[in-house]
N, CA, C and O atoms as a Tinker XYZ file with bonds, in Angstrom:
   436  protein
     1  N     95.119000  -19.645000   51.693000    73     2
     2  CA    95.048000  -20.892000   50.843000    64     1     3
     3  C     93.533000  -21.884000   51.109000    63     2     4     5
     4  O     93.120000  -22.778000   50.371000    81     3
     5  N     93.044000  -21.492000   52.119000    73     3     6
     6  CA    91.637000  -21.856000   52.442000    64     5     7
     7  C     91.024000  -21.224000   51.710000    63     6     8     9
     8  O     90.502000  -21.864000   50.797000    81     7
     9  N     90.802000  -19.818000   51.735000    73     7    10
    10  CA    89.913000  -19.027000   50.946000    64     9    11
    11  C     89.870000  -19.616000   49.659000    63    10    12    13
    12  O     88.817000  -20.001000   49.151000    81    11
    13  N     91.124000  -19.711000   49.042000    73    11    14
    14  CA    91.357000  -20.068000   47.485000    64    13    15
    15  C     90.603000  -21.600000   47.395000    63    14    16    17
    16  O     89.950000  -21.947000   46.411000    81    15
    17  N     90.766000  -22.264000   48.336000    73    15    18
    18  CA    90.173000  -23.874000   48.288000    64    17    19
    19  C     88.703000  -23.438000   48.334000    63    18    20    21
    20  O     88.056000  -23.977000   47.437000    81    19
    21  N     88.062000  -22.704000   49.035000    73    19    22
    22  CA    86.585000  -22.423000   49.197000    64    21    23
    23  C     86.187000  -21.929000   47.962000    63    22    24    25
    24  O     85.324000  -22.512000   47.306000    81    23
    25  N     86.716000  -20.941000   47.591000    73    23    26
    26  CA    86.424000  -20.138000   45.976000    64    25    27
    27  C     85.924000  -21.323000   45.166000    63    26    28    29
    28  O     84.789000  -21.613000   44.788000    81    27
    29  N     87.395000  -22.078000   44.970000    73    27    30
    30  CA    87.370000  -23.001000   43.925000    64    29    31
    31  C     86.120000  -23.946000   44.190000    63    30    32    33
    32  O     85.239000  -24.056000   43.338000    81    31
    33  N     86.080000  -24.555000   45.277000    73    31    34
    34  CA    85.011000  -25.606000   45.716000    64    33    35
    35  C     83.436000  -24.922000   44.924000    63    34    36    37
    36  O     82.646000  -25.412000   44.117000    81    35
    37  N     83.488000  -23.873000   45.478000    73    35    38
    38  CA    82.138000  -22.928000   45.389000    64    37    39
    39  C     81.786000  -23.036000   43.921000    63    38    40    41
    40  O     80.733000  -23.543000   43.532000    81    39
    41  N     82.898000  -22.439000   42.971000    73    39    42
    42  CA    82.676000  -22.206000   41.884000    64    41    43
    43  C     82.308000  -23.418000   40.949000    63    42    44    45
    44  O     81.354000  -23.462000   40.173000    81    43
    45  N     83.459000  -24.602000   41.224000    73    43    46
    46  CA    83.314000  -25.933000   40.621000    64    45    47
    47  C     81.692000  -26.464000   40.919000    63    46    48    49
    48  O     80.912000  -26.804000   40.029000    81    47
    49  N     81.435000  -26.450000   42.168000    73    47    50
    50  CA    80.132000  -27.036000   42.179000    64    49    51
    51  C     78.948000  -26.031000   41.590000    63    50    52    53
    52  O     77.948000  -26.621000   41.182000    81    51
    53  N     78.945000  -25.018000   41.525000    73    51    54
    54  CA    78.004000  -24.168000   40.786000    64    53    55
    55  C     77.927000  -24.556000   39.288000    63    54    56    57
    56  O     76.903000  -24.770000   38.639000    81    55
    57  N     79.171000  -24.603000   38.882000    73    55    58
    58  CA    79.169000  -24.648000   37.151000    64    57    59
    59  C     78.862000  -26.121000   37.153000    63    58    60    61
    60  O     77.991000  -26.379000   36.322000    81    59
    61  N     79.337000  -27.271000   37.883000    73    59    62
    62  CA    79.116000  -28.794000   37.574000    64    61    63
    63  C     77.495000  -28.850000   37.925000    63    62    64    65
    64  O     76.979000  -29.775000   37.297000    81    63
    65  N     76.840000  -28.355000   38.490000    73    63    66
    66  CA    75.419000  -28.282000   38.953000    64    65    67
    67  C     74.604000  -27.864000   37.406000    63    66    68    69
    68  O     73.819000  -28.645000   36.868000    81    67
    69  N     74.945000  -26.544000   36.850000    73    67    70
    70  CA    74.365000  -26.359000   35.747000    64    69    71
    71  C     74.832000  -27.029000   34.472000    63    70    72    73
    72  O     74.217000  -26.896000   33.415000    81    71
    73  N     75.932000  -27.750000   34.595000    73    71    74
    74  CA    76.066000  -28.974000   33.362000    64    73    75
    75  C     75.402000  -30.106000   33.548000    63    74    76    77
    76  O     74.980000  -30.665000   32.536000    81    75
    77  N     75.173000  -30.656000   34.727000    73    75    78
    78  CA    74.140000  -31.917000   35.049000    64    77    79
    79  C     72.853000  -31.467000   34.720000    63    78    80    81
    80  O     72.139000  -32.233000   34.072000    81    79
    81  N     72.453000  -30.440000   35.024000    73    79    82
    82  CA    71.069000  -29.867000   35.097000    64    81    83
    83  C     70.941000  -29.589000   33.586000    63    82    84    85
    84  O     69.787000  -29.284000   33.285000    81    83
    85  N     71.826000  -29.610000   32.525000    73    83    86
    86  CA    71.749000  -29.383000   31.180000    64    85    87
    87  C     71.547000  -30.605000   30.379000    63    86    88    89
    88  O     71.173000  -30.549000   29.207000    81    87
    89  N     71.816000  -31.823000   31.063000    73    87    90
    90  CA    71.766000  -33.259000   30.464000    64    89    91
    91  C     73.567000  -33.646000   30.435000    63    90    92    93
    92  O     73.964000  -34.808000   30.354000    81    91
    93  N     74.344000  -32.650000   30.503000    73    91    94
    94  CA    75.565000  -32.773000   30.329000    64    93    95
    95  C     76.223000  -33.872000   31.159000    63    94    96    97
    96  O     75.656000  -34.301000   32.164000    81    95
    97  N     77.297000  -34.292000   30.797000    73    95    98
    98  CA    77.961000  -35.471000   31.604000    64    97    99
    99  C     79.303000  -34.936000   31.908000    63    98   100   101
   100  O     79.843000  -34.460000   30.909000    81    99
   101  N     80.074000  -34.866000   33.107000    73    99   102
   102  CA    81.154000  -34.362000   33.787000    64   101   103
   103  C     82.339000  -35.340000   33.492000    63   102   104   105
   104  O     82.240000  -36.426000   34.062000    81   103
   105  N     83.489000  -35.145000   32.672000    73   103   106
   106  CA    84.595000  -35.916000   32.191000    64   105   107
   107  C     85.544000  -35.634000   33.281000    63   106   108   109
   108  O     85.981000  -36.621000   33.874000    81   107
   109  N     85.975000  -34.379000   33.684000    73   107   110
   110  CA    87.105000  -34.161000   34.452000    64   109   111
   111  C     87.381000  -33.135000   34.624000    63   110   112   113
   112  O     86.920000  -32.313000   33.833000    81   111
   113  N     88.196000  -32.688000   35.645000    73   111   114
   114  CA    88.479000  -31.339000   35.993000    64   113   115
   115  C     90.132000  -31.476000   35.274000    63   114   116   117
   116  O     90.669000  -32.547000   34.992000    81   115
   117  N     90.606000  -30.397000   35.118000    73   115   118
   118  CA    91.821000  -29.976000   34.648000    64   117   119
   119  C     92.270000  -28.967000   35.472000    63   118   120   121
   120  O     91.843000  -27.859000   35.147000    81   119
   121  N     92.870000  -28.988000   36.272000    73   119   122
   122  CA    93.188000  -27.784000   37.266000    64   121   123
   123  C     91.667000  -27.140000   37.543000    63   122   124   125
   124  O     90.755000  -27.897000   37.874000    81   123
   125  N     91.476000  -25.924000   37.414000    73   123   126
   126  CA    89.960000  -25.201000   37.709000    64   125   127
   127  C     89.200000  -25.165000   36.492000    63   126   128   129
   128  O     88.237000  -24.399000   36.464000    81   127
   129  N     89.531000  -26.036000   35.224000    73   127   130
   130  CA    88.884000  -26.030000   33.926000    64   129   131
   131  C     87.689000  -27.381000   34.338000    63   130   132   133
   132  O     87.852000  -28.141000   35.293000    81   131
   133  N     86.759000  -27.424000   33.580000    73   131   134
   134  CA    85.717000  -28.631000   33.521000    64   133   135
   135  C     85.455000  -28.931000   31.905000    63   134   136   137
   136  O     85.057000  -28.211000   30.990000    81   135
   137  N     85.742000  -29.917000   31.955000    73   135   138
   138  CA    85.370000  -30.817000   30.584000    64   137   139
   139  C     83.945000  -31.361000   30.864000    63   138   140   141
   140  O     83.527000  -31.847000   31.915000    81   139
   141  N     83.344000  -31.187000   29.788000    73   139   142
   142  CA    81.891000  -31.970000   29.825000    64   141   143
   143  C     81.874000  -32.152000   28.619000    63   142   144   145
   144  O     82.597000  -31.641000   27.763000    81   143
   145  N     80.759000  -33.144000   28.470000    73   143   146
   146  CA    80.317000  -33.768000   27.435000    64   145   147
   147  C     79.066000  -33.972000   26.983000    63   146   148   149
   148  O     78.605000  -34.800000   27.768000    81   147
   149  N     78.200000  -33.696000   26.144000    73   147   150
   150  CA    76.920000  -33.778000   25.675000    64   149   151
   151  C     76.653000  -35.100000   24.787000    63   150   152   153
   152  O     77.529000  -35.548000   24.047000    81   151
   153  N     75.595000  -35.590000   24.894000    73   151   154
   154  CA    74.963000  -36.748000   23.942000    64   153   155
   155  C     76.023000  -37.999000   24.179000    63   154   156   157
   156  O     76.227000  -38.802000   23.269000    81   155
   157  N     76.611000  -38.098000   25.322000    73   155   158
   158  CA    77.293000  -39.446000   25.625000    64   157   159
   159  C     77.261000  -39.555000   27.250000    63   158   160   161
   160  O     77.723000  -38.567000   27.820000    81   159
   161  N     76.885000  -40.387000   27.906000    73   159   162
   162  CA    76.751000  -41.647000   27.166000    64   161   163
   163  C     75.586000  -42.142000   27.025000    63   162   164   165
   164  O     75.311000  -43.338000   26.932000    81   163
   165  N     74.569000  -40.873000   26.997000    73   163   166
   166  CA    73.165000  -41.010000   26.819000    64   165   167
   167  C     72.971000  -40.036000   25.761000    63   166   168   169
   168  O     73.508000  -38.929000   25.749000    81   167
   169  N     72.083000  -40.543000   24.758000    73   167   170
   170  CA    71.655000  -39.265000   23.487000    64   169   171
   171  C     70.959000  -38.466000   24.294000    63   170   172   173
   172  O     70.108000  -38.877000   25.083000    81   171
   173  N     71.381000  -36.924000   24.094000    73   171   174
   174  CA    70.771000  -36.194000   24.323000    64   173   175
   175  C     70.186000  -35.175000   23.001000    63   174   176   177
   176  O     70.983000  -34.592000   22.266000    81   175
   177  N     68.734000  -35.070000   22.836000    73   175   178
   178  CA    68.170000  -34.324000   21.778000    64   177   179
   179  C     68.851000  -32.706000   21.700000    63   178   180   181
   180  O     68.921000  -31.881000   22.611000    81   179
   181  N     69.218000  -32.610000   20.578000    73   179   182
   182  CA    69.771000  -31.071000   20.530000    64   181   183
   183  C     70.683000  -30.638000   21.364000    63   182   184   185
   184  O     70.642000  -29.599000   22.024000    81   183
   185  N     71.641000  -31.562000   21.332000    73   183   186
   186  CA    73.039000  -31.435000   22.316000    64   185   187
   187  C     73.822000  -30.275000   22.067000    63   186   188   189
   188  O     74.459000  -29.732000   22.969000    81   187
   189  N     73.811000  -29.881000   20.938000    73   187   190
   190  CA    74.488000  -28.542000   20.777000    64   189   191
   191  C     73.750000  -27.327000   21.466000    63   190   192   193
   192  O     74.330000  -26.411000   22.049000    81   191
   193  N     72.490000  -27.448000   21.326000    73   191   194
   194  CA    71.687000  -26.257000   22.340000    64   193   195
   195  C     71.870000  -26.390000   23.623000    63   194   196   197
   196  O     71.987000  -25.377000   24.312000    81   195
   197  N     71.929000  -27.646000   24.183000    73   195   198
   198  CA    72.321000  -27.998000   25.465000    64   197   199
   199  C     73.415000  -27.302000   25.907000    63   198   200   201
   200  O     73.422000  -26.345000   26.680000    81   199
   201  N     74.242000  -27.784000   25.425000    73   199   202
   202  CA    75.855000  -27.258000   25.642000    64   201   203
   203  C     76.013000  -25.528000   25.659000    63   202   204   205
   204  O     76.486000  -24.821000   26.549000    81   203
   205  N     75.404000  -25.116000   24.261000    73   203   206
   206  CA    75.448000  -23.557000   24.565000    64   205   207
   207  C     74.355000  -23.049000   25.690000    63   206   208   209
   208  O     74.581000  -21.939000   26.172000    81   207
   209  N     73.375000  -23.648000   26.078000    73   207   210
   210  CA    72.400000  -22.939000   27.067000    64   209   211
   211  C     73.147000  -23.268000   28.272000    63   210   212   213
   212  O     73.057000  -22.372000   29.111000    81   211
   213  N     73.844000  -24.248000   28.625000    73   211   214
   214  CA    75.104000  -24.258000   29.870000    64   213   215
   215  C     75.797000  -23.327000   30.078000    63   214   216   217
   216  O     75.936000  -22.833000   31.196000    81   215
   217  N     76.362000  -22.916000   29.031000    73   215   218
   218  CA    77.498000  -22.134000   28.976000    64   217   219
   219  C     76.772000  -20.858000   29.360000    63   218   220   221
   220  O     77.242000  -20.193000   30.284000    81   219
   221  N     75.669000  -20.452000   28.738000    73   219   222
   222  CA    75.051000  -19.049000   28.933000    64   221   223
   223  C     74.590000  -18.982000   30.597000    63   222   224   225
   224  O     74.716000  -18.064000   31.407000    81   223
   225  N     74.108000  -20.106000   30.718000    73   223   226
   226  CA    73.761000  -20.431000   32.439000    64   225   227
   227  C     74.659000  -20.226000   33.353000    63   226   228   229
   228  O     74.464000  -19.582000   34.383000    81   227
   229  N     75.888000  -20.862000   32.968000    73   227   230
   230  CA    77.325000  -20.656000   33.721000    64   229   231
   231  C     77.605000  -19.258000   33.960000    63   230   232   233
   232  O     77.854000  -18.828000   35.086000    81   231
   233  N     77.562000  -18.402000   32.722000    73   231   234
   234  CA    77.573000  -16.944000   32.836000    64   233   235
   235  C     76.956000  -16.331000   34.018000    63   234   236   237
   236  O     77.577000  -15.730000   34.895000    81   235
   237  N     75.530000  -16.549000   33.973000    73   235   238
   238  CA    74.584000  -16.023000   34.750000    64   237   239
   239  C     74.814000  -16.229000   36.221000    63   238   240   241
   240  O     74.670000  -15.348000   37.068000    81   239
   241  N     75.313000  -17.893000   36.533000    73   239   242
   242  CA    75.403000  -18.515000   37.913000    64   241   243
   243  C     76.768000  -17.702000   38.377000    63   242   244   245
   244  O     76.797000  -17.181000   39.492000    81   243
   245  N     77.816000  -17.619000   37.542000    73   243   246
   246  CA    78.913000  -17.041000   38.044000    64   245   247
   247  C     78.608000  -15.339000   38.333000    63   246   248   249
   248  O     79.471000  -14.900000   39.093000    81   247
   249  N     78.023000  -14.726000   38.091000    73   247   250
   250  CA    77.640000  -13.415000   38.457000    64   249   251
   251  C     76.874000  -13.627000   39.892000    63   250   252   253
   252  O     77.045000  -12.761000   40.750000    81   251
   253  N     76.193000  -14.539000   40.123000    73   251   254
   254  CA    75.387000  -14.860000   41.171000    64   253   255
   255  C     76.650000  -14.947000   42.669000    63   254   256   257
   256  O     76.730000  -14.330000   43.731000    81   255
   257  N     77.436000  -16.004000   42.044000    73   255   258
   258  CA    78.513000  -16.074000   42.855000    64   257   259
   259  C     79.393000  -14.940000   43.168000    63   258   260   261
   260  O     79.930000  -14.941000   44.276000    81   259
   261  N     79.599000  -14.052000   42.423000    73   259   262
   262  CA    80.311000  -12.940000   42.437000    64   261   263
   263  C     79.641000  -12.040000   43.611000    63   262   264   265
   264  O     80.372000  -11.615000   44.505000    81   263
   265  N     78.314000  -11.761000   43.610000    73   263   266
   266  CA    77.613000  -11.248000   44.740000    64   265   267
   267  C     77.639000  -11.824000   45.943000    63   266   268   269
   268  O     77.616000  -11.216000   47.013000    81   267
   269  N     77.697000  -13.243000   45.763000    73   267   270
   270  CA    77.819000  -13.602000   46.964000    64   269   271
   271  C     79.081000  -13.542000   47.830000    63   270   272   273
   272  O     79.100000  -13.576000   49.060000    81   271
   273  N     80.229000  -13.440000   46.932000    73   271   274
   274  CA    81.799000  -13.413000   47.607000    64   273   275
   275  C     82.064000  -11.925000   47.800000    63   274   276   277
   276  O     83.020000  -11.712000   48.545000    81   275
   277  N     81.428000  -10.789000   47.293000    73   275   278
   278  CA    81.536000   -9.647000   47.756000    64   277   279
   279  C     81.921000   -9.213000   49.287000    63   278   280   281
   280  O     82.957000   -8.640000   49.622000    81   279
   281  N     80.799000   -9.636000   50.173000    73   279   282
   282  CA    81.090000   -9.233000   51.607000    64   281   283
   283  C     82.055000   -9.921000   52.058000    63   282   284   285
   284  O     82.571000   -9.482000   53.086000    81   283
   285  N     82.640000  -11.241000   51.451000    73   283   286
   286  CA    83.953000  -11.581000   51.882000    64   285   287
   287  C     85.385000  -11.238000   51.401000    63   286   288   289
   288  O     86.496000  -11.650000   51.734000    81   287
   289  N     84.918000  -10.269000   50.432000    73   287   290
   290  CA    86.122000   -9.779000   49.791000    64   289   291
   291  C     86.888000  -10.620000   48.855000    63   290   292   293
   292  O     88.048000  -10.306000   48.587000    81   291
   293  N     86.317000  -11.704000   48.312000    73   291   294
   294  CA    86.732000  -12.817000   47.464000    64   293   295
   295  C     86.902000  -11.889000   46.134000    63   294   296   297
   296  O     86.362000  -10.783000   46.147000    81   295
   297  N     87.664000  -12.320000   44.944000    73   295   298
   298  CA    88.011000  -11.941000   43.868000    64   297   299
   299  C     86.758000  -12.218000   42.926000    63   298   300   301
   300  O     85.979000  -13.143000   43.156000    81   299
   301  N     86.635000  -11.440000   41.960000    73   299   302
   302  CA    85.551000  -11.867000   41.054000    64   301   303
   303  C     86.385000  -12.614000   39.976000    63   302   304   305
   304  O     87.461000  -12.147000   39.600000    81   303
   305  N     85.936000  -13.657000   39.531000    73   303   306
   306  CA    86.814000  -14.503000   38.590000    64   305   307
   307  C     86.208000  -14.359000   37.381000    63   306   308   309
   308  O     85.115000  -13.798000   37.298000    81   307
   309  N     86.888000  -14.877000   36.249000    73   307   310
   310  CA    86.412000  -14.890000   34.945000    64   309   311
   311  C     86.693000  -16.476000   34.285000    63   310   312   313
   312  O     87.592000  -17.274000   34.547000    81   311
   313  N     85.703000  -16.565000   33.462000    73   311   314
   314  CA    86.019000  -17.878000   32.523000    64   313   315
   315  C     85.746000  -17.775000   30.993000    63   314   316   317
   316  O     85.383000  -16.779000   30.369000    81   315
   317  N     85.953000  -18.784000   30.621000    73   315   318
   318  CA    86.061000  -18.850000   29.336000    64   317   319
   319  C     85.372000  -20.463000   29.106000    63   318   320   321
   320  O     85.586000  -21.454000   29.805000    81   319
   321  N     84.423000  -20.344000   27.802000    73   319   322
   322  CA    84.067000  -21.840000   27.148000    64   321   323
   323  C     84.380000  -21.814000   26.077000    63   322   324   325
   324  O     84.361000  -20.800000   25.379000    81   323
   325  N     84.815000  -23.169000   25.642000    73   323   326
   326  CA    85.052000  -23.625000   24.325000    64   325   327
   327  C     83.944000  -24.541000   23.867000    63   326   328   329
   328  O     83.768000  -25.446000   24.683000    81   327
   329  N     83.085000  -24.600000   22.751000    73   327   330
   330  CA    82.518000  -25.784000   22.310000    64   329   331
   331  C     82.793000  -26.259000   20.880000    63   330   332   333
   332  O     82.997000  -25.579000   19.875000    81   331
   333  N     82.748000  -27.621000   21.031000    73   331   334
   334  CA    82.827000  -27.996000   19.893000    64   333   335
   335  C     82.092000  -29.091000   19.423000    63   334   336   337
   336  O     82.026000  -29.824000   20.410000    81   335
   337  N     81.491000  -29.645000   18.488000    73   335   338
   338  CA    80.929000  -30.741000   17.826000    64   337   339
   339  C     81.505000  -31.626000   16.857000    63   338   340   341
   340  O     81.986000  -31.225000   15.797000    81   339
   341  N     81.466000  -32.651000   17.158000    73   339   342
   342  CA    82.399000  -33.726000   16.041000    64   341   343
   343  C     81.802000  -35.045000   16.358000    63   342   344   345
   344  O     81.002000  -35.348000   17.243000    81   343
   345  N     82.428000  -35.836000   15.346000    73   343   346
   346  CA    82.590000  -37.373000   15.817000    64   345   347
   347  C     83.828000  -37.729000   16.526000    63   346   348   349
   348  O     84.932000  -37.394000   16.096000    81   347
   349  N     83.615000  -38.585000   17.896000    73   347   350
   350  CA    84.834000  -38.746000   18.434000    64   349   351
   351  C     84.639000  -40.190000   18.883000    63   350   352   353
   352  O     83.589000  -40.833000   18.851000    81   351
   353  N     85.904000  -40.605000   19.330000    73   351   354
   354  CA    85.761000  -41.942000   20.044000    64   353   355
   355  C     85.742000  -41.983000   21.572000    63   354   356   357
   356  O     86.620000  -41.500000   22.287000    81   355
   357  N     84.397000  -42.753000   22.087000    73   355   358
   358  CA    84.002000  -42.318000   23.521000    64   357   359
   359  C     84.175000  -43.875000   24.359000    63   358   360   361
   360  O     83.676000  -44.878000   23.850000    81   359
   361  N     84.810000  -43.940000   25.475000    73   359   362
   362  CA    84.864000  -44.871000   26.071000    64   361   363
   363  C     85.715000  -44.952000   27.557000    63   362   364   365
   364  O     85.653000  -44.089000   28.433000    81   363
   365  N     86.387000  -45.998000   27.604000    73   363   366
   366  CA    87.294000  -46.081000   29.076000    64   365   367
   367  C     88.595000  -46.186000   28.369000    63   366   368   369
   368  O     88.840000  -47.215000   27.739000    81   367
   369  N     89.409000  -45.257000   28.417000    73   367   370
   370  CA    90.921000  -45.000000   28.298000    64   369   371
   371  C     91.950000  -45.137000   29.562000    63   370   372   373
   372  O     91.838000  -44.812000   30.744000    81   371
   373  N     92.958000  -45.730000   28.845000    73   371   374
   374  CA    94.216000  -45.652000   30.039000    64   373   375
   375  C     94.841000  -47.086000   30.009000    63   374   376   377
   376  O     94.949000  -47.827000   29.032000    81   375
   377  N     95.216000  -47.300000   31.261000    73   375   378
   378  CA    96.215000  -48.197000   31.395000    64   377   379
   379  C     95.964000  -49.244000   32.571000    63   378   380   381
   380  O     94.853000  -49.218000   33.100000    81   379
   381  N     96.817000  -50.074000   32.978000    73   379   382
   382  CA    96.437000  -50.907000   34.389000    64   381   383
   383  C     96.437000  -49.932000   35.554000    63   382   384   385
   384  O     95.852000  -50.360000   36.549000    81   383
   385  N     96.941000  -48.767000   35.648000    73   383   386
   386  CA    97.280000  -48.050000   36.610000    64   385   387
   387  C     95.976000  -46.991000   36.950000    63   386   388   389
   388  O     95.715000  -46.537000   38.064000    81   387
   389  N     95.388000  -46.783000   35.947000    73   387   390
   390  CA    94.580000  -45.634000   35.944000    64   389   391
   391  C     93.561000  -45.696000   34.371000    63   390   392   393
   392  O     94.086000  -45.821000   33.265000    81   391
   393  N     92.228000  -45.593000   34.567000    73   391   394
   394  CA    91.285000  -45.749000   33.400000    64   393   395
   395  C     90.444000  -44.932000   33.796000    63   394   396   397
   396  O     90.011000  -44.892000   34.948000    81   395
   397  N     90.013000  -43.938000   32.565000    73   395   398
   398  CA    88.961000  -43.038000   32.493000    64   397   399
   399  C     88.233000  -42.984000   31.419000    63   398   400   401
   400  O     88.748000  -43.136000   30.312000    81   399
   401  N     86.725000  -42.727000   31.605000    73   399   402
   402  CA    85.832000  -42.621000   30.976000    64   401   403
   403  C     85.865000  -41.096000   30.190000    63   402   404   405
   404  O     85.695000  -40.011000   30.747000    81   403
   405  N     86.142000  -41.340000   28.678000    73   403   406
   406  CA    86.608000  -39.696000   28.311000    64   405   407
   407  C     86.227000  -39.856000   26.644000    63   406   408   409
   408  O     85.592000  -40.754000   26.091000    81   407
   409  N     86.784000  -38.788000   26.137000    73   407   410
   410  CA    86.493000  -38.921000   24.606000    64   409   411
   411  C     88.069000  -38.431000   24.061000    63   410   412   413
   412  O     88.866000  -37.639000   24.565000    81   411
   413  N     88.139000  -39.177000   22.938000    73   411   414
   414  CA    89.470000  -38.792000   22.055000    64   413   415
   415  C     88.909000  -38.362000   20.728000    63   414   416   417
   416  O     87.739000  -38.501000   20.371000    81   415
   417  N     90.059000  -37.729000   19.927000    73   415   418
   418  CA    89.749000  -37.182000   18.366000    64   417   419
   419  C     90.100000  -35.883000   18.243000    63   418   420   421
   420  O     90.275000  -35.166000   19.228000    81   419
   421  N     90.227000  -35.492000   17.077000    73   419   422
   422  CA    90.383000  -34.259000   16.758000    64   421   423
   423  C     89.578000  -33.477000   17.164000    63   422   424   425
   424  O     90.018000  -32.340000   17.334000    81   423
   425  N     88.144000  -33.708000   17.481000    73   423   426
   426  CA    87.285000  -32.668000   17.829000    64   425   427
   427  C     87.443000  -32.198000   19.215000    63   426   428   429
   428  O     86.932000  -31.187000   19.699000    81   427
   429  N     88.297000  -33.145000   19.860000    73   427   430
   430  CA    88.097000  -32.652000   21.338000    64   429   431
   431  C     89.400000  -31.862000   21.569000    63   430   432   433
   432  O     89.465000  -31.223000   22.620000    81   431
   433  N     90.466000  -31.824000   20.705000    73   431   434
   434  CA    91.635000  -31.221000   21.210000    64   433   435
   435  C     91.601000  -29.795000   20.578000    63   434   436
   436  O     92.501000  -28.991000   20.821000    81   435
């Protein structure tokens, strides 16, 4: 269980660093999934390119992680990326018990 927790932490940390370095905004974790946004809350010139570039950099970074995990016999993991661009509603959504800054709309689902 500790090995899985460590692997997940290292994976999420590395992927989030790539996202932030490409001017992305971390929205949320959904299990081991990362939802990231570009062009909100600050405008990002060529945000589509930034998102695609981040996806490619994440692939490279994951290969580096695999190499560092090999001596510990940790498994090689895979990931998938979905990228979409659309007009969405951006803001704080929720209720009195919990509010999240996120996006809503057909382009998100």
